[in-house]
N, C-alpha and C positions, 0 to 999 in steps of 0.2 A: 504493500500500500504506500510505500515511501514515494512512489512516483506521483501519487494522487494527493499531494499535500499542497495547500495554498497557504503561504506564509503572509500574514497581514503586516503591512507597514503603514506609511503615512499617505498613501495615495487615496483618492476618493473611493468611497465604498463601492460604487458601481463598477470600478475596475476589477475589484475582487469578486463581485457577483458574476461578472462576465467570465472570469477565470474559472469559477466553480461550474457554471453552466457549460463552458467549453469542455471541461473534463468529463462531465456526464454525457455530453453529445458525442464525445470521442469513444464512448463505450465503457467508461468506468462505472463499476457497481457501487463504489464508495469513494467519497472525497473527504479529506480531513482538512479542517480550517484551524490554523494554529497561530496564536498571537501571544505577545508578552507585554507586560506593563500597561502603558497608557493606550495601546492599540487593541486591548481586549474589547472595548466598547465597539470598535469598528468590526471586530470578528463576529460579535453577537448580531450586529446589524446586518452583516453579510449573510449569515445563516438564515435570519428571519426573512429578509427580502427574497432570498433564493427560494425558500420553501413556500412562502405565502404568495408570491407574485409570479415567479418564473417557472418553477418546476413543482407542480402540485403532486406529482407521483414520487416525490422525494420526501423523506422524513428524517428527523433528528434521531440517530441511533444511539449516540453516546456523547456525554459531555463530561470532560474530566478537567480538574484543576490541580495545579501543583505549584511548587516554588523552585526556582533555579538560583544558584549562587553565581554571580557574575563579578568580574573584576572591574572596578572603576578607578578613576584618578584618586578618589578619596579612600580607596581600599575596597574590600569585598562588600557586596550588597546583595540582598535577596530581591528577586523579581518574580512577580506572579505570572503564571502561564495558564492559558486555557486551550483546550483542544476539543473541537466540535466535529464529530463524525456524522456526515450525512450519507444516507444510503437509499437506494431505490426500494419502493414498497414491494 
């Protein structure tokens, strides 16, 4: 499933919705949306817009949250991570 991961960054939400829709149209049975820190909001928006407006035959299969340790200029810091798996019904 590593090929079917959409990493969320700072682009507009519709860019990521298009990426998810493209993955499903290419034949993927599952697509994972993954985000860290402040982009978690954009990941949730991407999943909701995809499921509600574009792909009604896709459902949220799994939502998992965790914390990753990252190195910053000020030393180590913990960053929240969300992973949303969408799959065809």
